N, CA and C atoms of all chains as a GROMACS GRO file, in nm:
protein
  651
    1ASN      N    1  13.309   6.218   3.105
    1ASN     CA    2  13.178   6.282   3.113
    1ASN      C    3  13.149   6.320   3.257
    2ALA      N    4  13.169   6.450   3.293
    2ALA     CA    5  13.157   6.490   3.432
    2ALA      C    6  13.013   6.524   3.470
    3GLY      N    7  12.923   6.545   3.373
    3GLY     CA    8  12.786   6.584   3.405
    3GLY      C    9  12.779   6.732   3.437
    4VAL      N   10  12.736   6.763   3.560
    4VAL     CA   11  12.725   6.901   3.606
    4VAL      C   12  12.826   6.923   3.717
    5THR      N   13  12.910   7.023   3.700
    5THR     CA   14  13.010   7.055   3.802
    5THR      C   15  12.983   7.194   3.858
    6GLN      N   16  13.010   7.210   3.987
    6GLN     CA   17  12.990   7.336   4.055
    6GLN      C   18  13.114   7.370   4.136
    7THR      N   19  13.147   7.499   4.141
    7THR     CA   20  13.253   7.546   4.229
    7THR      C   21  13.211   7.678   4.292
    8PRO      N   22  13.251   7.706   4.418
    8PRO     CA   23  13.321   7.613   4.507
    8PRO      C   24  13.223   7.517   4.573
    9LYS      N   25  13.273   7.424   4.653
    9LYS     CA   26  13.187   7.333   4.727
    9LYS      C   27  13.141   7.394   4.859
   10PHE      N   28  13.225   7.475   4.917
   10PHE     CA   29  13.192   7.543   5.042
   10PHE      C   30  13.239   7.688   5.034
   11GLN      N   31  13.167   7.778   5.100
   11GLN     CA   32  13.206   7.918   5.102
   11GLN      C   33  13.146   7.984   5.225
   12VAL      N   34  13.228   8.066   5.292
   12VAL     CA   35  13.179   8.149   5.402
   12VAL      C   36  13.202   8.294   5.363
   13LEU      N   37  13.096   8.374   5.372
   13LEU     CA   38  13.104   8.516   5.340
   13LEU      C   39  13.060   8.598   5.459
   14LYS      N   40  13.109   8.721   5.464
   14LYS     CA   41  13.057   8.817   5.559
   14LYS      C   42  12.945   8.896   5.490
   15THR      N   43  12.852   8.943   5.570
   15THR     CA   44  12.744   9.026   5.516
   15THR      C   45  12.800   9.140   5.432
   16GLY      N   46  12.744   9.156   5.312
   16GLY     CA   47  12.788   9.263   5.223
   16GLY      C   48  12.891   9.222   5.120
   17GLN      N   49  12.958   9.110   5.141
   17GLN     CA   50  13.055   9.063   5.043
   17GLN      C   51  12.983   9.009   4.920
   18SER      N   52  13.057   9.000   4.810
   18SER     CA   53  13.000   8.945   4.688
   18SER      C   54  13.076   8.819   4.648
   19MET      N   55  13.010   8.737   4.570
   19MET     CA   56  13.075   8.618   4.516
   19MET      C   57  12.996   8.563   4.397
   20THR      N   58  13.063   8.483   4.317
   20THR     CA   59  13.000   8.418   4.202
   20THR      C   60  13.015   8.268   4.216
   21LEU      N   61  12.903   8.197   4.201
   21LEU     CA   62  12.903   8.052   4.198
   21LEU      C   63  12.907   8.008   4.052
   22GLN      N   64  12.997   7.915   4.024
   22GLN     CA   65  13.016   7.871   3.887
   22GLN      C   66  12.950   7.734   3.864
   23CYS      N   67  12.896   7.716   3.744
   23CYS     CA   68  12.834   7.589   3.707
   23CYS      C   69  12.866   7.560   3.561
   24ALA      N   70  12.899   7.435   3.532
   24ALA     CA   71  12.924   7.394   3.394
   24ALA      C   72  12.866   7.256   3.371
   25GLN      N   73  12.814   7.233   3.247
   25GLN     CA   74  12.761   7.102   3.212
   25GLN      C   75  12.818   7.060   3.077
   26ASP      N   76  12.836   6.929   3.063
   26ASP     CA   77  12.895   6.876   2.940
   26ASP      C   78  12.797   6.785   2.867
   27MET      N   79  12.667   6.804   2.889
   27MET     CA   80  12.565   6.718   2.829
   27MET      C   81  12.493   6.786   2.713
   28ASN      N   82  12.543   6.902   2.671
   28ASN     CA   83  12.488   6.974   2.557
   28ASN      C   84  12.341   7.016   2.578
   29HIS      N   85  12.304   7.038   2.705
   29HIS     CA   86  12.167   7.080   2.735
   29HIS      C   87  12.147   7.228   2.706
   30ASN      N   88  12.029   7.262   2.655
   30ASN     CA   89  11.996   7.403   2.636
   30ASN      C   90  11.958   7.469   2.769
   31SER      N   91  11.883   7.396   2.853
   31SER     CA   92  11.829   7.456   2.976
   31SER      C   93  11.921   7.433   3.095
   32MET      N   94  11.938   7.539   3.173
   32MET     CA   95  12.014   7.530   3.297
   32MET      C   96  11.941   7.609   3.406
   33TYR      N   97  11.962   7.568   3.532
   33TYR     CA   98  11.885   7.620   3.644
   33TYR      C   99  11.974   7.642   3.766
   34TRP      N  100  11.933   7.740   3.848
   34TRP     CA  101  11.991   7.757   3.980
   34TRP      C  102  11.881   7.746   4.085
   35TYR      N  103  11.904   7.660   4.186
   35TYR     CA  104  11.811   7.641   4.297
   35TYR      C  105  11.885   7.667   4.428
   36ARG      N  106  11.804   7.698   4.528
   36ARG     CA  107  11.855   7.696   4.665
   36ARG      C  108  11.771   7.597   4.745
   37GLN      N  109  11.836   7.531   4.842
   37GLN     CA  110  11.767   7.431   4.923
   37GLN      C  111  11.785   7.466   5.068
   38ASP      N  112  11.675   7.486   5.135
   38ASP     CA  113  11.674   7.518   5.278
   38ASP      C  114  11.593   7.411   5.351
   39PRO      N  115  11.625   7.384   5.477
   39PRO     CA  116  11.554   7.279   5.551
   39PRO      C  117  11.404   7.300   5.549
   40GLY      N  118  11.331   7.194   5.516
   40GLY     CA  119  11.185   7.200   5.516
   40GLY      C  120  11.123   7.274   5.400
   41MET      N  121  11.206   7.327   5.309
   41MET     CA  122  11.153   7.410   5.199
   41MET      C  123  11.169   7.342   5.064
   42GLY      N  124  11.239   7.233   5.058
   42GLY     CA  125  11.266   7.173   4.928
   42GLY      C  126  11.358   7.260   4.846
   43LEU      N  127  11.354   7.242   4.717
   43LEU     CA  128  11.434   7.320   4.624
   43LEU      C  129  11.351   7.435   4.569
   44ARG      N  130  11.403   7.556   4.573
   44ARG     CA  131  11.333   7.670   4.518
   44ARG      C  132  11.414   7.729   4.403
   45LEU      N  133  11.346   7.753   4.292
   45LEU     CA  134  11.413   7.800   4.172
   45LEU      C  135  11.447   7.948   4.184
   46ILE      N  136  11.574   7.980   4.159
   46ILE     CA  137  11.620   8.119   4.167
   46ILE      C  138  11.611   8.185   4.029
   47TYR      N  139  11.682   8.127   3.934
   47TYR     CA  140  11.684   8.173   3.797
   47TYR      C  141  11.699   8.051   3.707
   48TYR      N  142  11.656   8.065   3.583
   48TYR     CA  143  11.683   7.961   3.486
   48TYR      C  144  11.716   8.024   3.350
   49SER      N  145  11.774   7.940   3.265
   49SER     CA  146  11.811   7.982   3.131
   49SER      C  147  11.764   7.874   3.035
   50ALA      N  148  11.668   7.909   2.951
   50ALA     CA  149  11.613   7.810   2.858
   50ALA      C  150  11.705   7.785   2.739
   51SER      N  151  11.791   7.879   2.711
   51SER     CA  152  11.888   7.861   2.602
   51SER      C  153  11.998   7.964   2.619
   52GLU      N  154  12.106   7.944   2.547
   52GLU     CA  155  12.218   8.038   2.551
   52GLU      C  156  12.167   8.178   2.516
   53GLY      N  157  12.200   8.275   2.601
   53GLY     CA  158  12.162   8.413   2.572
   53GLY      C  159  12.032   8.456   2.637
   54THR      N  160  11.959   8.363   2.702
   54THR     CA  161  11.835   8.399   2.770
   54THR      C  162  11.840   8.358   2.916
   55THR      N  163  11.782   8.443   3.002
   55THR     CA  164  11.768   8.409   3.142
   55THR      C  165  11.632   8.458   3.190
   56ASP      N  166  11.574   8.388   3.287
   56ASP     CA  167  11.444   8.426   3.342
   56ASP      C  168  11.443   8.406   3.492
   57LYS      N  169  11.361   8.489   3.560
   57LYS     CA  170  11.348   8.477   3.704
   57LYS      C  171  11.265   8.355   3.741
   58GLY      N  172  11.303   8.295   3.853
   58GLY     CA  173  11.225   8.186   3.908
   58GLY      C  174  11.143   8.234   4.025
   59GLU      N  175  11.131   8.149   4.125
   59GLU     CA  176  11.046   8.177   4.240
   59GLU      C  177  11.108   8.277   4.337
   60VAL      N  178  11.241   8.273   4.356
   60VAL     CA  179  11.308   8.356   4.456
   60VAL      C  180  11.430   8.427   4.398
   61PRO      N  181  11.414   8.522   4.304
   61PRO     CA  182  11.530   8.582   4.237
   61PRO      C  183  11.596   8.700   4.310
   62ASN      N  184  11.526   8.756   4.410
   62ASN     CA  185  11.577   8.879   4.471
   62ASN      C  186  11.712   8.857   4.539
   63GLY      N  187  11.808   8.947   4.509
   63GLY     CA  188  11.940   8.940   4.568
   63GLY      C  189  12.040   8.861   4.484
   64TYR      N  190  11.995   8.812   4.369
   64TYR     CA  191  12.080   8.731   4.282
   64TYR      C  192  12.080   8.786   4.140
   65ASN      N  193  12.190   8.759   4.070
   65ASN     CA  194  12.197   8.781   3.926
   65ASN      C  195  12.262   8.660   3.862
   66VAL      N  196  12.234   8.640   3.734
   66VAL     CA  197  12.290   8.525   3.664
   66VAL      C  198  12.347   8.567   3.531
   67SER      N  199  12.436   8.482   3.480
   67SER     CA  200  12.493   8.502   3.346
   67SER      C  201  12.502   8.367   3.278
   68ARG      N  202  12.444   8.359   3.158
   68ARG     CA  203  12.463   8.237   3.078
   68ARG      C  204  12.577   8.269   2.984
   69LEU      N  205  12.695   8.230   3.023
   69LEU     CA  206  12.817   8.270   2.954
   69LEU      C  207  12.827   8.207   2.816
   70ASN      N  208  12.784   8.084   2.804
   70ASN     CA  209  12.781   8.008   2.680
   70ASN      C  210  12.691   7.889   2.705
   71LYS      N  211  12.685   7.796   2.614
   71LYS     CA  212  12.592   7.684   2.632
   71LYS      C  213  12.631   7.599   2.754
   72ARG      N  214  12.757   7.591   2.785
   72ARG     CA  215  12.804   7.506   2.893
   72ARG      C  216  12.791   7.569   3.031
   73GLU      N  217  12.806   7.700   3.041
   73GLU     CA  218  12.827   7.764   3.171
   73GLU      C  219  12.716   7.860   3.211
   74PHE      N  220  12.678   7.852   3.339
   74PHE     CA  221  12.570   7.935   3.394
   74PHE      C  222  12.614   7.974   3.534
   75SER      N  223  12.639   8.103   3.556
   75SER     CA  224  12.691   8.146   3.685
   75SER      C  225  12.585   8.223   3.764
   76LEU      N  226  12.597   8.217   3.896
   76LEU     CA  227  12.505   8.286   3.988
   76LEU      C  228  12.586   8.382   4.073
   77ARG      N  229  12.545   8.508   4.077
   77ARG     CA  230  12.621   8.608   4.151
   77ARG      C  231  12.537   8.666   4.264
   78LEU      N  232  12.601   8.675   4.380
   78LEU     CA  233  12.544   8.746   4.495
   78LEU      C  234  12.622   8.877   4.507
   79GLU      N  235  12.557   8.988   4.484
   79GLU     CA  236  12.625   9.117   4.482
   79GLU      C  237  12.658   9.167   4.624
   80SER      N  238  12.565   9.146   4.715
   80SER     CA  239  12.584   9.191   4.853
   80SER      C  240  12.518   9.088   4.944
   81ALA      N  241  12.596   8.991   4.987
   81ALA     CA  242  12.542   8.875   5.058
   81ALA      C  243  12.474   8.915   5.190
   82ALA      N  244  12.365   8.844   5.219
   82ALA     CA  245  12.291   8.864   5.343
   82ALA      C  246  12.277   8.731   5.414
   83PRO      N  247  12.264   8.732   5.548
   83PRO     CA  248  12.247   8.605   5.621
   83PRO      C  249  12.132   8.519   5.569
   84SER      N  250  12.028   8.582   5.514
   84SER     CA  251  11.914   8.506   5.461
   84SER      C  252  11.953   8.424   5.337
   85GLN      N  253  12.068   8.451   5.280
   85GLN     CA  254  12.115   8.375   5.165
   85GLN      C  255  12.202   8.255   5.204
   86THR      N  256  12.215   8.232   5.333
   86THR     CA  257  12.279   8.108   5.380
   86THR      C  258  12.193   7.992   5.334
   87SER      N  259  12.253   7.900   5.258
   87SER     CA  260  12.175   7.792   5.198
   87SER      C  261  12.269   7.698   5.125
   88VAL      N  262  12.211   7.593   5.068
   88VAL     CA  263  12.285   7.506   4.976
   88VAL      C  264  12.232   7.538   4.837
   89TYR      N  265  12.323   7.568   4.746
   89TYR     CA  266  12.288   7.607   4.610
   89TYR      C  267  12.319   7.494   4.513
   90PHE      N  268  12.220   7.462   4.430
   90PHE     CA  269  12.237   7.357   4.329
   90PHE      C  270  12.216   7.414   4.191
   91CYS      N  271  12.303   7.373   4.102
   91CYS     CA  272  12.287   7.400   3.960
   91CYS      C  273  12.235   7.273   3.895
   92ALA      N  274  12.151   7.287   3.793
   92ALA     CA  275  12.099   7.171   3.722
   92ALA      C  276  12.091   7.203   3.574
   93SER      N  277  12.095   7.099   3.492
   93SER     CA  278  12.075   7.118   3.348
   93SER      C  279  11.978   7.014   3.296
   94GLY      N  280  11.915   7.044   3.182
   94GLY     CA  281  11.817   6.952   3.125
   94GLY      C  282  11.678   7.006   3.140
   95ARG      N  283  11.594   6.992   3.038
   95ARG     CA  284  11.461   7.056   3.041
   95ARG      C  285  11.359   6.972   3.118
   96TYR      N  286  11.331   6.851   3.078
   96TYR     CA  287  11.228   6.770   3.143
   96TYR      C  288  11.286   6.674   3.244
   97GLU      N  289  11.407   6.639   3.229
   97GLU     CA  290  11.477   6.552   3.324
   97GLU      C  291  11.605   6.624   3.362
   98GLN      N  292  11.611   6.663   3.490
   98GLN     CA  293  11.721   6.749   3.531
   98GLN      C  294  11.832   6.670   3.596
   99TYR      N  295  11.954   6.715   3.568
   99TYR     CA  296  12.074   6.656   3.626
   99TYR      C  297  12.140   6.763   3.712
  100PHE      N  298  12.168   6.725   3.836
  100PHE     CA  299  12.213   6.822   3.935
  100PHE      C  300  12.363   6.810   3.962
  101GLY      N  301  12.422   6.924   3.995
  101GLY     CA  302  12.558   6.925   4.045
  101GLY      C  303  12.560   6.887   4.192
  102PRO      N  304  12.680   6.882   4.252
  102PRO     CA  305  12.694   6.838   4.391
  102PRO      C  306  12.658   6.945   4.494
  103GLY      N  307  12.638   7.069   4.450
  103GLY     CA  308  12.596   7.173   4.543
  103GLY      C  309  12.710   7.257   4.598
  104THR      N  310  12.675   7.379   4.639
  104THR     CA  311  12.766   7.469   4.709
  104THR      C  312  12.701   7.506   4.841
  105ARG      N  313  12.771   7.480   4.950
  105ARG     CA  314  12.721   7.517   5.083
  105ARG      C  315  12.773   7.657   5.116
  106LEU      N  316  12.682   7.753   5.123
  106LEU     CA  317  12.718   7.892   5.148
  106LEU      C  318  12.668   7.936   5.285
  107THR      N  319  12.758   7.992   5.363
  107THR     CA  320  12.720   8.051   5.492
  107THR      C  321  12.756   8.198   5.489
  108VAL      N  322  12.656   8.281   5.525
  108VAL     CA  323  12.678   8.426   5.532
  108VAL      C  324  12.666   8.468   5.677
  109THR      N  325  12.773   8.525   5.732
  109THR     CA  326  12.774   8.561   5.875
  109THR      C  327  12.754   8.711   5.894
  110THR      N  328  10.373   7.903   5.074
  110THR     CA  329  10.292   7.784   5.043
  110THR      C  330  10.355   7.709   4.926
  111GLN      N  331  10.375   7.577   4.945
  111GLN     CA  332  10.436   7.496   4.841
  111GLN      C  333  10.333   7.465   4.734
  112LEU      N  334  10.376   7.473   4.608
  112LEU     CA  335  10.288   7.436   4.499
  112LEU      C  336  10.264   7.285   4.501
  113LEU      N  337  10.366   7.211   4.542
  113LEU     CA  338  10.356   7.066   4.554
  113LEU      C  339  10.372   7.029   4.702
  114GLU      N  340  10.272   6.959   4.754
  114GLU     CA  341  10.273   6.917   4.893
  114GLU      C  342  10.308   6.769   4.900
  115GLN      N  343  10.414   6.738   4.976
  115GLN     CA  344  10.453   6.599   4.990
  115GLN      C  345  10.420   6.549   5.129
  116SER      N  346  10.375   6.424   5.137
  116SER     CA  347  10.345   6.364   5.267
  116SER      C  348  10.380   6.216   5.265
  117PRO      N  349  10.420   6.161   5.380
  117PRO     CA  350  10.449   6.237   5.501
  117PRO      C  351  10.581   6.313   5.488
  118GLN      N  352  10.608   6.400   5.581
  118GLN     CA  353  10.734   6.475   5.577
  118GLN      C  354  10.850   6.384   5.619
  119PHE      N  355  10.824   6.298   5.720
  119PHE     CA  356  10.924   6.204   5.768
  119PHE      C  357  10.861   6.066   5.775
  120LEU      N  358  10.941   5.963   5.748
  120LEU     CA  359  10.892   5.825   5.756
  120LEU      C  360  11.008   5.736   5.798
  121SER      N  361  10.988   5.662   5.906
  121SER     CA  362  11.090   5.570   5.954
  121SER      C  363  11.030   5.431   5.963
  122ILE      N  364  11.087   5.335   5.891
  122ILE     CA  365  11.030   5.200   5.887
  122ILE      C  366  11.141   5.097   5.901
  123GLN      N  367  11.098   4.971   5.922
  123GLN     CA  368  11.194   4.861   5.929
  123GLN      C  369  11.216   4.802   5.790
  124GLU      N  370  11.332   4.747   5.773
  124GLU     CA  371  11.364   4.677   5.648
  124GLU      C  372  11.258   4.572   5.620
  125GLY      N  373  11.215   4.566   5.494
  125GLY     CA  374  11.117   4.465   5.454
  125GLY      C  375  10.974   4.518   5.448
  126GLU      N  376  10.949   4.633   5.510
  126GLU     CA  377  10.814   4.690   5.507
  126GLU      C  378  10.787   4.758   5.373
  127ASN      N  379  10.659   4.776   5.345
  127ASN     CA  380  10.616   4.851   5.227
  127ASN      C  381  10.577   4.992   5.269
  128LEU      N  382  10.586   5.086   5.176
  128LEU     CA  383  10.548   5.223   5.208
  128LEU      C  384  10.501   5.295   5.083
  129THR      N  385  10.423   5.400   5.106
  129THR     CA  386  10.379   5.488   4.997
  129THR      C  387  10.395   5.632   5.041
  130VAL      N  388  10.452   5.714   4.956
  130VAL     CA  389  10.461   5.858   4.980
  130VAL      C  390  10.386   5.930   4.869
  131TYR      N  391  10.339   6.050   4.902
  131TYR     CA  392  10.246   6.120   4.815
  131TYR      C  393  10.296   6.259   4.778
  132CYS      N  394  10.252   6.302   4.660
  132CYS     CA  395  10.286   6.434   4.609
  132CYS      C  396  10.158   6.492   4.551
  133ASN      N  397  10.106   6.599   4.611
  133ASN     CA  398   9.976   6.652   4.572
  133ASN      C  399   9.982   6.800   4.538
  134SER      N  400   9.897   6.840   4.445
  134SER     CA  401   9.892   6.980   4.405
  134SER      C  402   9.752   7.012   4.354
  135SER      N  403   9.719   7.140   4.352
  135SER     CA  404   9.594   7.184   4.289
  135SER      C  405   9.620   7.225   4.145
  136SER      N  406   9.745   7.221   4.102
  136SER     CA  407   9.781   7.259   3.965
  136SER      C  408   9.800   7.136   3.878
  137VAL      N  409   9.779   7.154   3.749
  137VAL     CA  410   9.801   7.049   3.652
  137VAL      C  411   9.943   7.063   3.598
  138PHE      N  412  10.011   6.951   3.586
  138PHE     CA  413  10.148   6.951   3.535
  138PHE      C  414  10.158   6.873   3.405
  139SER      N  415  10.241   6.922   3.315
  139SER     CA  416  10.263   6.850   3.190
  139SER      C  417  10.347   6.725   3.214
  140SER      N  418  10.430   6.727   3.317
  140SER     CA  419  10.506   6.608   3.356
  140SER      C  420  10.543   6.622   3.503
  141LEU      N  421  10.575   6.512   3.563
  141LEU     CA  422  10.614   6.513   3.703
  141LEU      C  423  10.733   6.418   3.719
  142GLN      N  424  10.830   6.462   3.797
  142GLN     CA  425  10.950   6.382   3.819
  142GLN      C  426  10.962   6.346   3.967
  143TRP      N  427  11.025   6.233   3.993
  143TRP     CA  428  11.065   6.194   4.127
  143TRP      C  429  11.217   6.184   4.131
  144TYR      N  430  11.274   6.240   4.240
  144TYR     CA  431  11.417   6.239   4.261
  144TYR      C  432  11.446   6.180   4.399
  145ARG      N  433  11.566   6.125   4.414
  145ARG     CA  434  11.614   6.086   4.546
  145ARG      C  435  11.744   6.160   4.574
  146GLN      N  436  11.754   6.211   4.696
  146GLN     CA  437  11.871   6.288   4.734
  146GLN      C  438  11.933   6.228   4.860
  147GLU      N  439  12.063   6.207   4.856
  147GLU     CA  440  12.135   6.157   4.974
  147GLU      C  441  12.213   6.274   5.035
  148PRO      N  442  12.244   6.266   5.163
  148PRO     CA  443  12.311   6.378   5.232
  148PRO      C  444  12.438   6.423   5.162
  149GLY      N  445  12.451   6.554   5.143
  149GLY     CA  446  12.572   6.610   5.083
  149GLY      C  447  12.580   6.597   4.932
  150GLU      N  448  12.472   6.551   4.870
  150GLU     CA  449  12.473   6.533   4.725
  150GLU      C  450  12.354   6.603   4.661
  151GLY      N  451  12.359   6.616   4.528
  151GLY     CA  452  12.246   6.670   4.456
  151GLY      C  453  12.141   6.563   4.432
  152PRO      N  454  12.017   6.604   4.403
  152PRO     CA  455  11.912   6.507   4.372
  152PRO      C  456  11.945   6.427   4.246
  153VAL      N  457  11.900   6.303   4.245
  153VAL     CA  458  11.920   6.215   4.129
  153VAL      C  459  11.784   6.174   4.077
  154LEU      N  460  11.762   6.191   3.948
  154LEU     CA  461  11.634   6.159   3.888
  154LEU      C  462  11.605   6.009   3.895
  155LEU      N  463  11.483   5.975   3.940
  155LEU     CA  464  11.438   5.835   3.942
  155LEU      C  465  11.348   5.805   3.823
  156VAL      N  466  11.250   5.893   3.800
  156VAL     CA  467  11.152   5.864   3.695
  156VAL      C  468  11.082   5.993   3.654
  157THR      N  469  11.032   5.994   3.531
  157THR     CA  470  10.944   6.100   3.482
  157THR      C  471  10.812   6.036   3.439
  158VAL      N  472  10.699   6.093   3.483
  158VAL     CA  473  10.568   6.047   3.437
  158VAL      C  474  10.502   6.161   3.361
  159VAL      N  475  10.436   6.126   3.253
  159VAL     CA  476  10.384   6.228   3.161
  159VAL      C  477  10.234   6.216   3.139
  160THR      N  478  10.184   6.095   3.131
  160THR     CA  479  10.044   6.073   3.095
  160THR      C  480   9.960   6.050   3.220
  161GLY      N  481   9.842   6.114   3.227
  161GLY     CA  482   9.752   6.092   3.339
  161GLY      C  483   9.720   5.944   3.355
  162GLY      N  484   9.730   5.892   3.478
  162GLY     CA  485   9.703   5.751   3.503
  162GLY      C  486   9.823   5.660   3.480
  163GLU      N  487   9.933   5.716   3.434
  163GLU     CA  488  10.051   5.636   3.402
  163GLU      C  489  10.110   5.572   3.526
  164VAL      N  490  10.153   5.447   3.510
  164VAL     CA  491  10.223   5.375   3.616
  164VAL      C  492  10.358   5.330   3.561
  165LYS      N  493  10.464   5.360   3.636
  165LYS     CA  494  10.597   5.314   3.596
  165LYS      C  495  10.660   5.238   3.711
  166LYS      N  496  10.730   5.130   3.675
  166LYS     CA  497  10.798   5.050   3.777
  166LYS      C  498  10.948   5.054   3.755
  167LEU      N  499  11.018   5.068   3.867
  167LEU     CA  500  11.164   5.069   3.865
  167LEU      C  501  11.207   4.975   3.977
  168LYS      N  502  11.225   4.847   3.943
  168LYS     CA  503  11.257   4.742   4.040
  168LYS      C  504  11.150   4.740   4.149
  169ARG      N  505  11.183   4.776   4.272
  169ARG     CA  506  11.085   4.770   4.382
  169ARG      C  507  11.006   4.901   4.398
  170LEU      N  508  11.030   4.997   4.312
  170LEU     CA  509  10.962   5.126   4.320
  170LEU      C  510  10.854   5.134   4.213
  171THR      N  511  10.734   5.176   4.253
  171THR     CA  512  10.623   5.194   4.160
  171THR      C  513  10.575   5.338   4.170
  172PHE      N  514  10.570   5.406   4.057
  172PHE     CA  515  10.531   5.545   4.050
  172PHE      C  516  10.399   5.554   3.974
  173GLN      N  517  10.306   5.636   4.027
  173GLN     CA  518  10.180   5.656   3.959
  173GLN      C  519  10.152   5.805   3.945
  174PHE      N  520  10.105   5.845   3.828
  174PHE     CA  521  10.064   5.983   3.801
  174PHE      C  522   9.911   5.984   3.805
  175GLY      N  523   9.853   6.078   3.876
  175GLY     CA  524   9.709   6.085   3.887
  175GLY      C  525   9.642   6.111   3.752
  176ASP      N  526   9.516   6.067   3.741
  176ASP     CA  527   9.443   6.082   3.615
  176ASP      C  528   9.437   6.227   3.570
  177ALA      N  529   9.424   6.318   3.666
  177ALA     CA  530   9.411   6.460   3.634
  177ALA      C  531   9.547   6.530   3.625
  178ARG      N  532   9.654   6.455   3.641
  178ARG     CA  533   9.792   6.507   3.634
  178ARG      C  534   9.818   6.617   3.738
  179LYS      N  535   9.755   6.600   3.857
  179LYS     CA  536   9.779   6.694   3.966
  179LYS      C  537   9.853   6.629   4.083
  180ASP      N  538   9.863   6.496   4.083
  180ASP     CA  539   9.922   6.430   4.198
  180ASP      C  540   9.993   6.303   4.154
  181SER      N  541  10.075   6.253   4.244
  181SER     CA  542  10.153   6.134   4.213
  181SER      C  543  10.184   6.060   4.343
  182SER      N  544  10.212   5.932   4.330
  182SER     CA  545  10.253   5.854   4.447
  182SER      C  546  10.373   5.768   4.410
  183LEU      N  547  10.449   5.737   4.514
  183LEU     CA  548  10.565   5.648   4.501
  183LEU      C  549  10.549   5.538   4.605
  184HIS      N  550  10.543   5.414   4.558
  184HIS     CA  551  10.529   5.298   4.646
  184HIS      C  552  10.658   5.218   4.641
  185ILE      N  553  10.711   5.184   4.759
  185ILE     CA  554  10.831   5.101   4.767
  185ILE      C  555  10.792   4.970   4.833
  186THR      N  556  10.824   4.861   4.769
  186THR     CA  557  10.798   4.727   4.820
  186THR      C  558  10.923   4.672   4.887
  187ALA      N  559  10.905   4.614   5.003
  187ALA     CA  560  11.018   4.549   5.074
  187ALA      C  561  11.136   4.643   5.085
  188ALA      N  562  11.116   4.753   5.155
  188ALA     CA  563  11.218   4.858   5.165
  188ALA      C  564  11.350   4.803   5.222
  189GLN      N  565  11.458   4.859   5.172
  189GLN     CA  566  11.592   4.821   5.216
  189GLN      C  567  11.664   4.944   5.270
  190PRO      N  568  11.764   4.926   5.356
  190PRO     CA  569  11.840   5.042   5.409
  190PRO      C  570  11.895   5.131   5.299
  191GLY      N  571  11.928   5.076   5.185
  191GLY     CA  572  11.978   5.155   5.073
  191GLY      C  573  11.874   5.248   5.014
  192ASP      N  574  11.747   5.232   5.051
  192ASP     CA  575  11.641   5.322   5.004
  192ASP      C  576  11.635   5.450   5.087
  193THR      N  577  11.709   5.454   5.196
  193THR     CA  578  11.710   5.572   5.283
  193THR      C  579  11.752   5.695   5.204
  194GLY      N  580  11.677   5.804   5.223
  194GLY     CA  581  11.710   5.929   5.154
  194GLY      C  582  11.593   6.024   5.154
  195LEU      N  583  11.612   6.138   5.088
  195LEU     CA  584  11.506   6.238   5.073
  195LEU      C  585  11.445   6.220   4.936
  196TYR      N  586  11.314   6.194   4.931
  196TYR     CA  587  11.244   6.174   4.804
  196TYR      C  588  11.170   6.303   4.770
  197LEU      N  589  11.201   6.356   4.654
  197LEU     CA  590  11.146   6.483   4.608
  197LEU      C  591  11.063   6.462   4.483
  198CYS      N  592  10.946   6.527   4.478
  198CYS     CA  593  10.873   6.530   4.352
  198CYS      C  594  10.887   6.670   4.294
  199ALA      N  595  10.879   6.679   4.163
  199ALA     CA  596  10.893   6.807   4.094
  199ALA      C  597  10.797   6.809   3.976
  200GLY      N  598  10.729   6.921   3.959
  200GLY     CA  599  10.632   6.935   3.852
  200GLY      C  600  10.676   7.038   3.750
  201ASP      N  601  10.650   7.007   3.625
  201ASP     CA  602  10.685   7.098   3.515
  201ASP      C  603  10.562   7.180   3.480
  202ASN      N  604  10.568   7.310   3.511
  202ASN     CA  605  10.455   7.402   3.485
  202ASN      C  606  10.513   7.531   3.431
  203ASN      N  607  10.575   7.525   3.315
  203ASN     CA  608  10.657   7.631   3.256
  203ASN      C  609  10.794   7.640   3.322
  204ASP      N  610  10.800   7.641   3.453
  204ASP     CA  611  10.929   7.619   3.518
  204ASP      C  612  10.912   7.504   3.617
  205MET      N  613  11.023   7.459   3.674
  205MET     CA  614  11.018   7.341   3.760
  205MET      C  615  10.991   7.383   3.903
  206ARG      N  616  10.895   7.318   3.968
  206ARG     CA  617  10.867   7.342   4.108
  206ARG      C  618  10.882   7.212   4.185
  207PHE      N  619  10.950   7.219   4.298
  207PHE     CA  620  10.976   7.102   4.380
  207PHE      C  621  10.891   7.104   4.507
  208GLY      N  622  10.856   6.985   4.553
  208GLY     CA  623  10.798   6.972   4.685
  208GLY      C  624  10.909   6.975   4.790
  209ALA      N  625  10.869   6.980   4.918
  209ALA     CA  626  10.967   6.987   5.027
  209ALA      C  627  11.031   6.852   5.056
  210GLY      N  628  10.970   6.745   5.006
  210GLY     CA  629  11.032   6.614   5.020
  210GLY      C  630  10.978   6.529   5.133
  211THR      N  631  10.999   6.399   5.120
  211THR     CA  632  10.974   6.302   5.227
  211THR      C  633  11.108   6.241   5.264
  212ARG      N  634  11.144   6.255   5.393
  212ARG     CA  635  11.271   6.198   5.438
  212ARG      C  636  11.245   6.058   5.491
  213LEU      N  637  11.295   5.958   5.417
  213LEU     CA  638  11.272   5.817   5.450
  213LEU      C  639  11.396   5.757   5.516
  214THR      N  640  11.373   5.688   5.628
  214THR     CA  641  11.479   5.612   5.694
  214THR      C  642  11.434   5.467   5.702
  215VAL      N  643  11.515   5.377   5.650
  215VAL     CA  644  11.486   5.234   5.656
  215VAL      C  645  11.588   5.170   5.749
  216LYS      N  646  11.539   5.116   5.859
  216LYS     CA  647  11.629   5.059   5.960
  216LYS      C  648  11.651   4.912   5.934
  217PRO      N  649  11.775   4.865   5.947
  217PRO     CA  650  11.803   4.722   5.924
  217PRO      C  651  11.746   4.634   6.034
   0.00000   0.00000   0.00000
């Protein structure tokens, strides 16, 4: 039982490059979430998916897209990375009690 | 502006001391969660409170949800170095909103 897994753990991009962050959960949760964490800002919700086939914008969705591939997997895509997207990204699953992955540290230069 | 305001932002105490951290909002939440996060890891859920006025205890940690379901507190008795970490509160208001956290350091 791995819980929530995320790949990659670290990534460095140049401005304008694209990448996809992968997330998978094995707890049979309907809800999955993507957050970013910046110093002094706490966790801010980017996008969430209340069930397979649905996605909704959170607090800071601009510059991101998501895909709920199936019940287990929820990916986050940066189409054209910007330095302002340098952050630690966390995936979580679970509706009222959330379980988090280990995070992806992304640096955009 | 954070929907959930946590205070203090930083707290450094000696082992054995008691402490209380706060999570305040002007919004009503259907539930509120407390998480602890250690460096390089994701947050880990400590407790969920649902009912206004609810008090939950987890060993030396006591969590209280305000009567109006707008605020919460976390009290730690006889803090230990293992309690060191970032304490985050999160409110459920259709989507999840997190506070910025209280960074606690407990010195031996």
